[in-house]
C-alpha positions in Angstrom: 50.8 -69.4 -34.3 52.2 -68.5 -30.9 49.8 -68.7 -27.9 48.6 -65.2 -26.9 50.6 -65.0 -23.7 51.1 -61.2 -23.4 48.7 -58.3 -23.4 48.9 -54.9 -25.2 47.3 -51.5 -25.6 47.8 -50.2 -29.2 47.5 -46.5 -29.8 47.1 -44.9 -33.2 46.3 -48.4 -34.3 45.5 -47.7 -37.9 44.2 -50.7 -39.7 46.1 -53.0 -37.4 49.5 -53.7 -39.0 51.5 -53.5 -35.8 48.7 -55.3 -33.8 48.8 -58.1 -36.4 52.5 -58.6 -36.1 52.4 -58.5 -32.4 49.5 -60.9 -32.3 51.4 -63.4 -34.4 54.2 -63.1 -31.9 51.9 -63.9 -28.9 50.4 -60.5 -27.9 46.7 -59.9 -27.4 45.7 -56.3 -27.9 43.0 -55.5 -25.3 42.4 -51.9 -26.2 43.1 -50.1 -29.5 42.6 -46.4 -30.2 42.0 -45.0 -33.7 40.5 -41.7 -34.9 39.4 -42.7 -38.4 36.2 -44.7 -38.8 37.0 -46.6 -42.0 40.4 -47.6 -40.6 38.7 -48.6 -37.3 36.3 -50.8 -39.2 39.2 -52.5 -40.9 40.8 -53.1 -37.5 37.6 -54.5 -35.9 36.9 -56.8 -38.9 40.4 -58.5 -38.6 40.8 -58.4 -34.8 37.3 -59.3 -33.8 37.2 -56.1 -31.8 34.1 -54.2 -30.5 33.8 -50.6 -31.8 33.4 -48.1 -29.0 32.4 -44.5 -30.2 34.1 -42.1 -27.8 32.0 -39.1 -28.8 28.8 -40.9 -28.2 30.1 -42.2 -24.8 30.9 -38.6 -23.7 27.4 -37.5 -24.6 25.7 -40.4 -22.9 27.7 -42.7 -20.7 24.6 -44.7 -19.7 24.1 -46.2 -23.1 27.5 -48.0 -22.8 27.1 -49.8 -19.5 27.2 -53.2 -21.2 30.5 -52.6 -22.8 32.2 -52.7 -19.4 30.9 -56.1 -18.5 33.6 -58.8 -18.3 34.7 -59.9 -21.8 37.7 -61.3 -23.6 36.7 -59.4 -26.8 39.1 -56.6 -27.7 37.7 -53.1 -27.8 38.6 -50.3 -30.3 38.0 -46.8 -29.1 37.0 -44.7 -32.1 38.0 -41.1 -31.4 40.7 -38.5 -30.8 43.3 -39.9 -28.3 43.6 -36.4 -26.8 40.0 -36.8 -25.5 40.5 -40.3 -24.1 40.6 -39.8 -20.3 42.8 -41.9 -17.9 39.6 -43.0 -16.1 38.3 -44.6 -19.3 41.4 -46.7 -19.8 41.4 -47.8 -16.2 37.7 -48.6 -16.4 38.1 -50.9 -19.4 41.0 -52.7 -17.9 39.4 -53.2 -14.5 35.8 -54.0 -15.4 36.0 -55.5 -18.9 39.4 -57.3 -18.8 39.7 -57.7 -15.0 43.2 -56.3 -14.7 45.1 -53.1 -13.9 47.9 -53.4 -16.3 49.2 -54.7 -19.6 52.6 -56.0 -20.7 53.1 -53.5 -23.6 51.8 -50.2 -24.8 52.6 -49.6 -28.5 51.9 -47.1 -31.2 53.1 -44.9 -34.0 51.7 -41.3 -33.8 50.8 -39.6 -37.1 54.1 -39.1 -39.0 53.0 -36.4 -41.5 54.3 -33.5 -39.5 57.7 -35.2 -39.0 58.1 -36.5 -42.6 60.8 -34.9 -44.7 58.3 -35.2 -47.6 55.8 -33.0 -45.7 55.6 -29.3 -44.8 57.1 -29.9 -41.4 55.3 -26.7 -40.1 55.8 -25.4 -36.6 53.0 -25.7 -34.1 51.4 -28.6 -35.9 49.0 -30.1 -33.3 50.1 -33.6 -34.4 53.7 -32.9 -33.2 52.7 -33.4 -29.5 50.6 -36.6 -30.0 53.6 -38.8 -29.1 53.1 -37.8 -25.4 50.1 -40.0 -25.1 52.2 -43.1 -25.5 54.2 -42.6 -22.3 51.1 -41.1 -20.7 49.1 -44.3 -21.0 52.1 -46.6 -20.5 52.8 -44.9 -17.1 49.1 -44.8 -16.3 48.8 -48.6 -16.5 52.3 -49.4 -15.2 53.1 -51.3 -18.4 56.2 -53.5 -18.4 57.3 -52.2 -21.8 56.7 -49.5 -24.4 57.1 -49.6 -28.2 57.2 -46.3 -30.2 57.3 -46.2 -34.1 57.8 -43.3 -36.5 59.6 -42.0 -39.6 63.3 -41.1 -39.6 62.4 -37.4 -40.1 61.8 -37.3 -36.4 65.6 -37.2 -36.0 65.8 -33.8 -37.7 62.6 -31.9 -37.1 62.9 -29.3 -34.3 60.1 -28.0 -32.1 61.1 -24.4 -33.0 63.1 -23.1 -35.9 66.2 -22.1 -33.8 65.8 -24.8 -31.2 68.5 -27.5 -30.8 66.0 -30.0 -29.5 64.7 -32.5 -32.1 61.5 -34.3 -31.7 63.5 -37.5 -31.4 65.2 -36.2 -28.2 61.8 -34.9 -26.9 60.2 -38.3 -27.4 63.1 -40.1 -25.6 63.1 -37.6 -22.8 59.3 -38.0 -22.3 59.5 -41.8 -22.2 62.3 -41.7 -19.7 61.0 -38.9 -17.6 60.4 -39.9 -14.0 57.0 -39.4 -12.5 56.7 -38.6 -8.8 53.9 -39.8 -6.5 52.2 -42.9 -5.5 52.3 -45.8 -8.0 54.5 -43.7 -10.4 56.2 -45.5 -13.4 59.2 -44.6 -15.5 61.0 -46.3 -18.4 64.5 -46.9 -19.6 65.1 -46.9 -23.3 67.0 -49.9 -24.7 68.9 -47.5 -26.9 69.0 -43.9 -28.1 71.5 -44.7 -30.8 70.4 -44.1 -34.4 72.2 -47.2 -35.6 70.2 -49.3 -33.2 66.7 -47.7 -33.4 66.5 -46.9 -37.2 65.6 -50.2 -39.0 65.2 -50.8 -42.7 62.3 -53.2 -43.0 63.9 -54.7 -46.1 66.5 -56.2 -43.9 63.8 -58.2 -42.1 62.0 -59.7 -45.1 59.7 -56.9 -46.0 59.8 -56.3 -49.8 60.4 -52.5 -49.6 63.0 -50.1 -48.5 61.2 -48.6 -45.5 63.3 -47.0 -42.8 61.5 -46.5 -39.5 62.5 -45.5 -35.9 61.5 -48.0 -33.3 62.1 -47.1 -29.6 61.7 -49.7 -26.9 61.4 -48.8 -23.2 61.5 -51.1 -20.2 59.8 -50.3 -16.9 62.5 -49.3 -14.4 61.0 -51.5 -11.8 62.6 -54.5 -13.6 66.1 -53.3 -13.1 68.7 -54.2 -15.7 66.4 -56.3 -17.8 67.6 -56.0 -21.4 66.0 -55.9 -24.9 67.8 -56.9 -28.0 66.7 -55.4 -31.3 66.1 -58.2 -33.9 69.1 -59.1 -36.0 69.0 -58.4 -39.7 68.0 -61.5 -41.7 68.1 -60.2 -45.3 70.7 -58.4 -47.4 74.5 -58.6 -48.1 75.7 -62.1 -47.1 72.3 -63.1 -45.5 69.1 -64.1 -47.2 68.4 -62.2 -50.5 66.1 -59.2 -50.2 62.6 -59.9 -51.2 61.7 -58.3 -54.5 58.5 -56.8 -55.9 58.1 -59.7 -58.3 58.4 -62.2 -55.5 56.0 -60.2 -53.4 53.1 -59.9 -56.0 54.0 -62.3 -58.8 51.8 -65.1 -57.6 48.7 -62.9 -57.6 46.3 -63.0 -60.5 47.5 -60.8 -63.4 44.7 -58.2 -64.0 44.4 -55.0 -66.1 42.8 -51.7 -65.2 39.1 -52.1 -64.2 39.5 -55.8 -63.7 39.1 -57.7 -60.4 40.0 -61.2 -59.3 39.2 -62.3 -55.8 40.5 -65.9 -56.0 44.0 -67.4 -56.4 44.9 -69.0 -59.7 44.5 -72.8 -59.5 48.2 -73.6 -59.5 51.0 -74.7 -57.2 53.3 -71.7 -56.5 55.9 -73.7 -54.7 57.6 -74.5 -58.0 58.2 -70.8 -58.5 60.2 -70.1 -55.4 63.6 -68.7 -56.3 65.1 -68.5 -52.9 64.5 -69.3 -49.2 63.6 -65.7 -48.6 60.9 -65.9 -51.3 59.5 -69.0 -49.7 59.5 -67.4 -46.2 57.7 -64.4 -47.5 55.0 -66.4 -49.3 54.5 -68.6 -46.2 53.9 -65.5 -44.1 51.5 -63.7 -46.4 49.5 -66.9 -47.2 49.2 -67.7 -43.5 51.3 -70.8 -43.4 53.8 -69.4 -41.0 53.5 -68.5 -38.1 49.9 -69.3 -38.9 46.4 -67.8 -39.0 44.8 -66.5 -35.8 42.2 -69.0 -34.5 39.4 -66.3 -34.6 39.9 -65.8 -38.4 37.9 -68.0 -40.8 40.0 -68.2 -44.0 39.8 -70.9 -46.7 43.2 -70.1 -48.2 41.6 -69.5 -51.7 40.1 -66.1 -51.7 41.7 -62.7 -52.0 40.4 -59.3 -50.8 40.8 -56.0 -52.5 42.6 -57.3 -55.7 40.9 -54.8 -57.9 42.6 -52.5 -60.4 41.1 -49.0 -60.5 40.1 -47.0 -63.6 42.6 -44.5 -65.1 41.9 -41.7 -67.6 43.3 -42.4 -71.1 45.9 -39.6 -70.7 47.2 -41.2 -67.5 47.4 -44.6 -69.1 49.5 -43.2 -72.0 51.7 -41.4 -69.4 52.3 -44.7 -67.5 53.2 -46.5 -70.8 56.0 -44.0 -71.3 57.5 -44.5 -67.8 60.2 -47.2 -67.7 61.1 -49.3 -64.6 62.8 -47.2 -62.0 61.7 -43.9 -63.5 59.3 -41.4 -62.0 57.0 -39.1 -63.9 59.7 -36.4 -63.6 62.7 -38.5 -64.8 60.6 -40.0 -67.6 59.7 -36.6 -68.9 63.3 -35.5 -68.8 64.4 -38.6 -70.7 61.8 -37.9 -73.4 63.2 -34.4 -74.0 66.7 -35.8 -74.3 65.4 -38.4 -76.8 63.8 -35.6 -78.8 60.3 -36.7 -78.0 59.1 -33.3 -76.9 55.6 -33.6 -78.3 55.0 -36.8 -76.3 56.4 -35.2 -73.2 54.1 -32.2 -73.6 51.1 -34.2 -74.5 51.1 -36.6 -71.5 53.0 -35.0 -68.7 52.2 -31.9 -66.6 54.3 -28.7 -67.1 56.1 -29.4 -63.8 56.0 -33.1 -63.1 56.4 -34.2 -59.5 59.2 -36.6 -58.8 57.4 -38.7 -56.2 54.4 -39.4 -58.5 53.9 -42.2 -61.0 57.1 -44.2 -60.2 57.3 -47.5 -61.9 58.5 -50.3 -59.7 61.5 -52.5 -60.7 60.4 -56.1 -60.4 63.7 -57.6 -59.4 64.3 -55.2 -56.5 62.5 -54.3 -53.3 60.0 -51.5 -53.6 60.6 -48.0 -52.5 58.6 -46.9 -49.4 54.8 -47.6 -49.6 53.0 -44.4 -48.3 49.5 -43.3 -47.9 49.7 -41.8 -51.5 50.7 -45.2 -53.0 47.8 -45.2 -55.4 49.3 -42.3 -57.5 52.9 -42.9 -56.5 53.4 -46.5 -57.7 53.0 -48.1 -61.1 53.0 -51.8 -61.5 56.4 -53.1 -62.7 55.0 -54.5 -66.0 51.4 -53.4 -66.4 50.3 -49.8 -67.1 48.2 -49.2 -64.0 48.5 -48.4 -60.3 48.9 -51.3 -57.9 45.7 -52.9 -56.5 45.2 -52.5 -52.8 46.1 -56.2 -52.4 49.4 -55.7 -54.2 50.2 -52.7 -52.0 49.2 -54.8 -49.0 51.6 -57.6 -50.1 54.5 -55.0 -50.2 53.4 -54.1 -46.7 53.3 -57.8 -45.7 49.6 -57.9 -44.7 48.6 -61.5 -44.9 46.1 -62.5 -47.6 43.5 -63.3 -45.0 43.4 -59.6 -44.0 40.3 -57.8 -45.2 40.1 -54.0 -45.8 37.0 -51.8 -45.3 36.1 -48.4 -46.7 36.3 -47.1 -50.3 38.9 -48.4 -52.7 40.3 -45.0 -53.6 39.1 -41.4 -53.0 40.7 -37.9 -53.2 43.5 -37.6 -50.6 41.9 -34.5 -49.2 38.8 -36.5 -48.2 38.6 -36.9 -44.4 37.8 -40.6 -44.9 40.7 -43.0 -45.5 40.6 -45.2 -48.5 42.2 -48.7 -48.6 45.4 -47.4 -50.1 45.9 -44.8 -47.4 45.1 -47.3 -44.7 47.7 -49.8 -46.1 50.4 -47.2 -46.7 50.2 -45.7 -43.2 50.5 -49.0 -41.4 53.4 -50.7 -39.8 54.3 -53.8 -41.9 53.0 -56.8 -39.9 56.1 -58.8 -40.6 58.2 -56.0 -39.0 55.8 -56.0 -36.1 56.3 -59.8 -35.8 60.1 -59.6 -35.8 60.0 -57.0 -33.1 57.3 -58.8 -31.2 59.4 -62.0 -30.9 62.2 -60.0 -29.2 59.7 -58.1 -27.0 58.3 -61.5 -25.9 61.9 -62.7 -25.0 62.3 -59.7 -22.7 58.9 -60.2 -21.1 59.8 -63.9 -20.5 62.8 -62.7 -18.4 60.6 -60.3 -16.5 58.0 -63.0 -15.8 
């Protein structure tokens, strides 16, 4: 693994997908900020970070004196980023980490209000959270900024009749010049959709996942450039990584079963392509390696447990063929004259995004926070395990997830599926991180 040469602040950190990719590319996250406790606990477990409760600190600052003593241990601020004052960020940097700045400020604000699959309501308070990314980047005079979000940001407008999209608002905010002493401003590497919208499948991730990545460079570094990573998979390049290649080496288990250890066999004989080998090497920690602070024996698995399903759901899953959703399977059954089966095991109005069976020889569709009830195993009649979903997201097998396995989506807690689905794929973060490091090497 690359030496941790550069420093980072990661906002809206989630369980640490982006931080993991950046870490493997040579970035040490000093400060992370996350609002959900279960997700924060997952982050702390895997990044050896100290949990700092913002609400408790606001109530009684004196009880947290020791957390500002000099230390190399990362800190995760648990709380609402809107309540994190500039003074706290400065205090952590100066007193705990003995610096005034970082090389990179990164983050992906909550995407639900921008997503085409969501309600996209006006005046959603989450719409404005993007502003904290340039706020903190300018506060600490970071060298670079990295913003991530869904492609729905291209089309959602602040107001119904407005011409301004949130994409243009984000770009404007990042590039807005601040006036006054020690002010910072950034220049985006590109505003062009064809540059900033990346499909993770083209970089070795086994799912079609399109995301917007904006990269800004501090104007104090003049004409320094950033190159987006070149595609490596698809068309005449390496073959896209398929679902079967991503999860096929994991123990085969049925609903209610659990297996937390690899089968005792050599998987190298099963590689079908160079892209398959590269993927397995990444998720098993062989390349670019396992962080030095992670103790992992290469044998054990976390969260490879198949949840229980009601008998009616199991029967429904059995009727859904590869590539079909609950909706298209129900329509097929009617065409085939199997109306009784359709009416017995499917709801009156089946939702097209639910219970979609994966196709084993293709990349997955996008893994989301609803992946427990959106994705059916390509061969078995059950949902994916959290570990299988994590594989599609390229979380390495040494990554451990905290919190409940699965809970109702309306629960304020985040289960393991939701944590995994909301994350930036670590492999995508790694590909971007390598290019960010190249630009920072020019600045240095």
